[in-house]
N, C-alpha and C positions, 0 to 999 in steps of 0.2 A: 663404400669401396672396401673389398675384403684385402686382408693382408696375405700376400703370396707366401707359400711355403718357403722356409729358409733352409740355407745350407747348414751342415753342422758346424760347431764352433771350431773343431780342428781344421775343416775345410776352409772356413772364413779366416782362420789364423794364417794358414799356408798361403791363401790368396794375397793377403795384405802384406805378410812379411816378404813374399817373393815380389810382390809389386814394388815395394820400397827397395829392395836389394838390386832389382833389375833396373829400375830408374836411376838409382844412385850409381850402379856400376857403369851403365851407359854414359852418364853425365861425366863421371870421373875418367872414363875412358877418353871422351872427347877432349878433356882438359889435358890429361897426362901426355897424349901423343904430340902435343904442341911444345912440350918442355924440352929444353936443350939436354943434351946427354950429361948426366951427373950422377953422383951417388943417391941424390934425392929422387931422381927419375927411376933409377933401378928400384929403389925402396917402394915407390909409388906403383910401379909395374908389379912388384910382389903383392901389394895390397890388392890390386885389381885381379890378380890370379886367385888370391884367397877368396875374394867375393865370388869369382867364377865358380870355384870348386864348391863353395857353400851353396850357390844357386843350383848347381848340378845336383848336390846331395839332397837339398830340400825339394827339388823337382822330382827326384826319384821317390822321396817319401811321400810327396803329394800325390804322385800317379798311383802309388801302392795304396793309399787311403782312398783315392777316387775309384779305383778298381773294385773295392769292396763297399762302396757307399755311392748309391745313385744320386744324380743331381735332382733337386726338387723339380717338378714339372713346370713347364712354361704355362702361361695363361692359355686356355683352349682357344681364345680369339686370336692368338698370335698367328699371322699369315704363314703359310707353309714355307715361302721363300726365306722368310726371317728365321724360322727354325733351321733350315738347311745352311743359311749363312752364319748363324750362331754355331752350329755343329762343326762347320768347316773352319771357321775361325779359332774356336777352341782347340780343334785337333792340330792346327798349324802352330798355334801358341805352344802347346805341349812338345811338338817336334822341335821348335826353335829353343824352348828351354833346355833341350839336351844338346842340339847340334851347335848352338853358338859357343857355349862353355867348352865342349869338346874340341871344336876347331881351334879355340884359342890355346888349349892345352896341347894339341897336336902342333901348332904353330911355335909354341915355346920349346917343344921337344926338338922340332926340326931345326930351330935356331940355336939349339945347344944351351938354352937356358932352363934348368930343371925347375919343376914346380915343387917347392917345399912348403907344404901347407902349414900356415902360421909359423914358418921357421922351425918346425919340429918334425914333420913327417914327409920325407922325400917321396913324391909319387913317382911311379915308373914312366919312363918315356913312352909315348903312344906310337911315335914313328921314328925312324932313324934320322940322324942329323944330316941335313941336306940343305944347302942355301937356296936352290931352286925350289925344292918342296916348302921351305919356309916362306918364300915369297908368295907362292900359290895359296898357302894356307892362310897368311896374313890377309890376303884379299877375300879368301873364303870367310874368314871371321868377321871381317868387316861387312861383307854383304849380309851375312846372317844376323849380325846385331842390328844393322839398319832395317833389315826386314822385320826383326822382332819389335823394334821400336814402332815401325809403321803399323804393324798389327795391334800393338798396344794402343796407339792413337785411335785406330778403328774400333777397337773394343771399348775404349772410354767414350768415344763419341757416340757409339750406339747406346751405351748405358745411360748417358746423359739424354739422348733423344727419347729413350723410354721414359726417363724420369720426367723430363720438362715438357715434351711435346705429347707423347702418348699418355702420359700420367697414369701408367699402369703399375707404378710402385715396384718396378722390377729391381731396383737398387736395394729394397728392403731385404731381398734374399741373402745379400752379401754383407749387410750392416752388422757390424760387431756389437752394436749397443742395443 
């Protein structure tokens, strides 16, 4: 069995770093929304915002890298429907890498809570302050993050299917070792 062509080391690094940040931020978001209002909760919301801005920034860098570096080709035996499903899923993932944090930032702006990156750099408000808009953006952020989580589960499931059922060593393309 041949080893498939691999992604570049920067692409692999972006992939796994963003995977960890997105999974951690999602899990932390589920945890923090259940906390009672307190100074600790406000601090944790700030950490979540910092993670979101970091995810947004790394996603932009990843996209810039990806635009200049083609993905390694899939195995020629990969069915056309799987190629299309992979392309669609990856496109939606990239869309949500941007949409979910931007919706969170906009929600924070509309709610009147500025985003101060690592407590040092106050970012501009994306939208004017509005309670009605904040409620709509809160729901939008939640829908986008749950959609991202569902796509991540689909992505991981497909990768594991390729590894354990198809045995086509697809995971070797993104293995950092």
